[in-house]
Backbone as CSV, one residue per row, in Angstrom:
resi,resn,N_x,N_y,N_z,CA_x,CA_y,CA_z,C_x,C_y,C_z
1,MET,0.849,-1.180,0.000,0.000,0.000,0.000,0.892,1.240,0.000
2,PRO,0.690,2.151,-0.932,1.526,3.351,-0.993,1.274,4.308,0.174
3,ASP,2.319,5.020,0.529,2.245,6.063,1.554,2.249,7.399,0.808
4,ILE,1.144,8.139,0.874,1.011,9.406,0.145,0.884,10.544,1.145
5,ARG,1.690,11.574,0.946,1.652,12.751,1.829,1.480,14.021,0.998
6,ASP,0.673,14.941,1.531,0.509,16.246,0.897,1.752,17.087,1.159
7,LEU,2.097,17.919,0.183,3.277,18.773,0.294,2.889,20.243,0.273
8,ASP,3.638,21.046,0.971,3.524,22.505,0.858,4.568,22.948,-0.150
9,GLU,4.302,22.623,-1.396,5.267,22.829,-2.465,4.530,23.310,-3.713
10,VAL,5.104,24.266,-4.391,4.499,24.817,-5.600,4.886,23.958,-6.808
11,CYS,3.917,23.655,-7.646,4.176,22.927,-8.883,4.968,23.825,-9.831
12,SER,6.022,23.301,-10.403,6.855,24.096,-11.315,6.153,24.387,-12.640
13,ARG,5.132,23.611,-12.989,4.440,23.815,-14.256,3.259,24.776,-14.133
14,CYS,2.358,24.533,-13.148,1.123,25.324,-13.088,1.037,26.267,-11.883
15,GLY,1.954,26.114,-10.917,1.932,26.974,-9.736,0.953,26.529,-8.665
16,GLY,0.317,25.351,-8.850,-0.619,24.835,-7.858,0.082,24.414,-6.570
17,TRP,-0.684,24.381,-5.475,-0.126,24.048,-4.158,-0.526,22.666,-3.661
18,ALA,-1.148,21.838,-4.451,-1.690,20.571,-3.963,-0.814,19.361,-4.302
19,SER,0.472,19.536,-4.472,1.352,18.435,-4.847,1.414,17.365,-3.755
20,THR,1.732,16.139,-4.171,1.845,15.022,-3.238,3.177,14.294,-3.434
21,CYS,3.619,13.622,-2.374,4.787,12.758,-2.400,4.282,11.353,-2.101
22,LYS,4.553,10.422,-3.015,4.061,9.051,-2.854,5.240,8.081,-2.798
23,TYR,5.238,7.218,-1.769,6.250,6.181,-1.615,5.564,4.828,-1.727
24,ASN,6.181,3.918,-2.472,5.644,2.576,-2.602,6.795,1.582,-2.465
25,HIS,6.530,0.464,-1.811,7.544,-0.561,-1.587,7.000,-1.904,-2.045
26,PHE,7.811,-2.635,-2.808,7.441,-3.959,-3.302,8.566,-4.917,-2.948
27,HIS,8.221,-6.093,-2.423,9.227,-7.086,-2.074,8.699,-8.469,-2.399
28,GLN,9.432,-9.193,-3.239,9.052,-10.566,-3.568,10.327,-11.347,-3.862
29,GLY,10.584,-12.378,-3.082,11.806,-13.161,-3.263,13.032,-12.288,-3.063
30,ASP,13.932,-12.305,-4.020,15.159,-11.508,-3.946,14.976,-10.084,-4.465
31,LEU,13.843,-9.799,-5.096,13.617,-8.483,-5.690,12.910,-7.550,-4.711
32,GLU,13.472,-6.352,-4.565,12.867,-5.320,-3.734,12.895,-4.018,-4.529
33,ILE,11.771,-3.320,-4.553,11.673,-2.056,-5.286,11.117,-0.988,-4.355
34,HIS,11.789,0.157,-4.318,11.319,1.340,-3.597,11.063,2.399,-4.671
35,SER,9.851,2.945,-4.721,9.559,3.964,-5.733,9.012,5.231,-5.087
36,TRP,9.358,6.361,-5.699,8.948,7.688,-5.235,8.319,8.448,-6.392
37,GLU,7.265,9.215,-6.076,6.619,10.043,-7.092,6.168,11.357,-6.466
38,HIS,6.506,12.455,-7.122,5.940,13.766,-6.784,4.986,14.102,-7.915
39,LYS,3.754,14.481,-7.552,2.740,14.722,-8.577,1.855,15.897,-8.201
40,CYS,1.510,16.672,-9.209,0.550,17.759,-9.053,-0.797,17.275,-9.582
41,PRO,-1.830,17.209,-8.746,-3.134,16.751,-9.215,-3.840,17.764,-10.126
42,ASP,-3.394,19.023,-10.085,-4.025,20.041,-10.935,-3.657,19.866,-12.408
43,CYS,-2.366,19.676,-12.698,-1.941,19.605,-14.100,-1.345,18.246,-14.487
44,GLY,-1.117,17.361,-13.507,-0.583,16.037,-13.806,0.932,15.976,-13.905
45,ASN,1.612,17.101,-13.717,3.077,17.104,-13.762,3.604,16.154,-12.694
46,ARG,4.559,15.281,-13.053,5.094,14.361,-12.066,6.552,14.028,-12.319
47,GLN,7.204,13.646,-11.238,8.583,13.175,-11.271,8.586,11.822,-10.580
48,THR,9.284,10.847,-11.140,9.324,9.520,-10.535,10.753,8.981,-10.504
49,THR,11.040,8.203,-9.471,12.314,7.506,-9.336,12.034,6.177,-8.647
50,ALA,12.675,5.112,-9.117,12.545,3.803,-8.485,13.931,3.208,-8.273
51,PHE,14.077,2.517,-7.160,15.324,1.836,-6.819,15.040,0.342,-6.760
52,ARG,15.765,-0.444,-7.553,15.594,-1.895,-7.609,16.793,-2.583,-6.967
53,SER,16.537,-3.616,-6.198,17.621,-4.331,-5.529,18.540,-5.050,-6.512
54,ASP,18.074,-5.311,-7.731,18.915,-5.989,-8.713,19.696,-5.014,-9.601
55,SER,19.680,-3.720,-9.251,20.430,-2.712,-9.997,21.886,-2.692,-9.544
56,GLU,22.797,-2.594,-10.483,24.217,-2.557,-10.150,24.620,-1.244,-9.486
57,ASP,23.860,-0.184,-9.677,24.193,1.141,-9.137,23.591,1.401,-7.755
58,LEU,22.884,0.443,-7.187,22.176,0.666,-5.931,23.131,0.774,-4.751
59,ASP,22.873,1.755,-3.898,23.594,1.916,-2.632,23.148,0.779,-1.709
60,THR,24.046,-0.119,-1.373,23.674,-1.317,-0.613,23.383,-1.044,0.858
61,SER,23.630,0.167,1.347,23.325,0.473,2.751,21.818,0.566,2.990
62,GLY,21.030,0.759,1.933,19.581,0.872,2.066,19.099,2.281,2.363
63,ARG,20.011,3.215,2.583,19.594,4.593,2.921,19.072,5.343,1.716
64,GLN,19.736,5.209,0.583,19.371,5.954,-0.620,17.927,5.714,-1.020
65,GLN,17.491,4.475,-1.041,16.145,4.163,-1.521,15.041,4.490,-0.524
66,ARG,15.369,4.711,0.738,14.354,5.003,1.758,14.187,6.501,2.010
67,VAL,14.813,7.344,1.158,14.688,8.801,1.271,14.244,9.353,-0.079
68,CYS,13.202,10.177,-0.063,12.693,10.751,-1.311,13.761,11.626,-1.964
69,PRO,14.064,11.379,-3.232,15.081,12.189,-3.910,14.618,13.608,-4.245
70,TYR,13.333,13.897,-4.055,12.797,15.219,-4.388,12.599,16.119,-3.179
71,CYS,12.115,15.557,-2.062,11.846,16.405,-0.889,12.626,15.964,0.353
72,GLY,13.252,14.790,0.311,14.092,14.348,1.414,13.364,13.670,2.559
73,ARG,12.070,13.435,2.433,11.358,12.775,3.539,11.742,11.299,3.572
74,SER,11.683,10.719,4.759,12.028,9.307,4.931,10.794,8.432,4.740
75,ALA,11.024,7.223,4.234,9.951,6.250,4.086,9.475,5.813,5.466
76,PRO,8.226,5.380,5.574,7.739,4.878,6.859,8.494,3.609,7.246
77,PRO,8.517,3.256,8.523,9.197,2.039,8.949,8.597,0.815,8.247
78,PRO,9.440,-0.171,7.967,8.928,-1.389,7.269,7.962,-2.174,8.126
C-alpha cells in the first residue's frame, strides 16, 4: 500500500499548491523495489524515481532508496 503525503510545495508547471509525495515498496523473493513520485493533481506534472535491488548502481546500505530524492522525507518504517 503506498504512503502518500501532501506537500507545501508549488508545482513548477502550473503553480498549484496541492502536490503530493508518494512512496511505494514492493518485495518478492530476492527483488525489492522502492519507488517515489511527486505529482501535481491540478496539471498532472510528475517526477518519478525507483530503486531496484537488482540494480548494479544501488547503494547497498539501504539509505538511498528510503529517502525521497525530491523532498528528502524518509519512508515509513517497514
